N, C-alpha and C positions, 0 to 999 in steps of 0.2 A: 606530225602535229604542227598546227600553225604556230608560227613564232610571233612574239609580241611586236606590234608596230613600233618602230623606233622613229619618233618624230623629231629627232635631232637632225638639222639640215645636213643632207648628204647630196652628192651630185646625182642628178636624175639618171636612171638607167637609159642607155641608148636604145630608144624605141623609135624605129622609123614608121612611116605611114602604113606600110604593109603590116608591120607588127601590130599597130593600133587597129587596123582593119580586122586582123585575125582575132584580137581581143574582143572587138565589138561583136563579131559573129558568135563567139563563145558566151558573151554576156547576154545576148538575145536568146540563145539556146545552148546550154552547156553540154547537151548530148548531140549537137550537130556533128555530122560525120566530117572527117578530113576531106573527103571527096567534095562535099557540099561547100565547105569553107574554101577549098582550092578553086572551085568554080567562081565563087563570089569575089575572091581577092586576086585572081589571075596567076596563081602558082600551081605547080604540080602537087598531087597528094603527098608525095614524099617530102617535098619542100615544106609543106604546111606541118607535117608530122615533126620534122626536124626543128622548125621554128617554135612550135608549141613545146617540145621537149626543152629547148633552150630557155624559153620563158619560165618554165617550171623549175629547171635546174638553177636558173639565175635568181629565183625568188620573186620574180615579177608576177607570176601567176600561181594561184592555188586552185585546184579543182576540188570543189566541195558541193555537197547537197545543202541547199537552203530550204528550210521548212517554214511553214506558216504555223506559228504557235497556236492560233485560234482553232485551226482544224485538228490540232493534236490535244485539245482540252486545256490549253493554257490561256485563260481568259483575262489575266491581269498582267499588265506590263507597267513598270515604274522606273523612273530615274531616281537615283539616290546620290545626293551630294554628301561628302564625308570630310570632316575636319579631323586631323590626326595629331597625336603627340609622338615625337620620335621620328624615326626614319619612315617616310611615306612609302618608299619602295618596298620595305618589308611588309608593311600593312597591305599594300596592293597585291603583293605575292600571296599573302594569306587569303585575301578576299577573292582572288582569282580562282582559288580552289573550291569555292562554293558553287555547286552545280547550277543553281538558278541564276548565277551571274553570267550574262552573255557578252558583256562589254565592261571593261575596267580600264580607266585611263588616269594617269597623273595629270593634274591641272594646276594652273595658277589662278589667282583671284580668290573668290569667296571660299572655294573648297579646295582641298588638297587632292581629292580623288573623286571621280564620278563613276557610278555604276549604272548598268541597266539590268534590271531583274525581270525574269519571265516566270510567273507563278500560275497555279491552277485557279486560285480564287483569293479573296481578301484574307481569309484565315491563313492560307499558305504564305501570303506576303507578310503578314504579321509575324508568323513563326520565323521566317527567314530573316527579317530585319531584327526582331527582338532577340532571338536565340543565337543566330549565326553571325550576322553582320556586327551587331553591337558586342558580341562575345569575342571578337578579334582584338587581341592586345594592341593598344595604340589608337583604337577608334574612340575619339573623344565626343563627337557629335554627328548626328545624321539629320538630313532633311530630305523627305521623300515626296516626289511628285508623281501621282498616278497618271498614266497615259489614258486619255479618254478615247482617242482614235489615232491611229498612225496614218498620216496623209501621204507620206512619201518615205520610201526606204529603197535605196539603190546601192549597188556595189560596182558601179561603172567608173571607178576612179581612173583618171588619166586617158579616157577615150571619149572626149566630148564630141 
């Protein structure tokens, strides 16, 4: 199971140029063979396999399937800013349990928590916000912004 992103400053993992090149290969095509990656980065297949295992074991890399919500019948995406009373971490833990929440972060500024929701339609969004999000103890106020179109969504952190 993916672990929450800890945004507290920590020393960056030691990732050399070859490690970044391997990551770029996998970001372009997560099903790319070790043989193909090896040819692209100049290592043996065994060395690439070992490097990828080290990246996974070190928590630098997660191998997951990313779906397109629109093709799966989820036509509504929205961002929700939330103000809370009490411990924002407990509220975030509870909100993270809602299936339609695909992104939950503690923030500073206007909101204590930001969510991203993926729903089938407007009625589904209304139900999730009204019945589930606002039903979490500690949720004081919500502000929802529906996404009209996603122009960019990437997962290529650390490999510019």
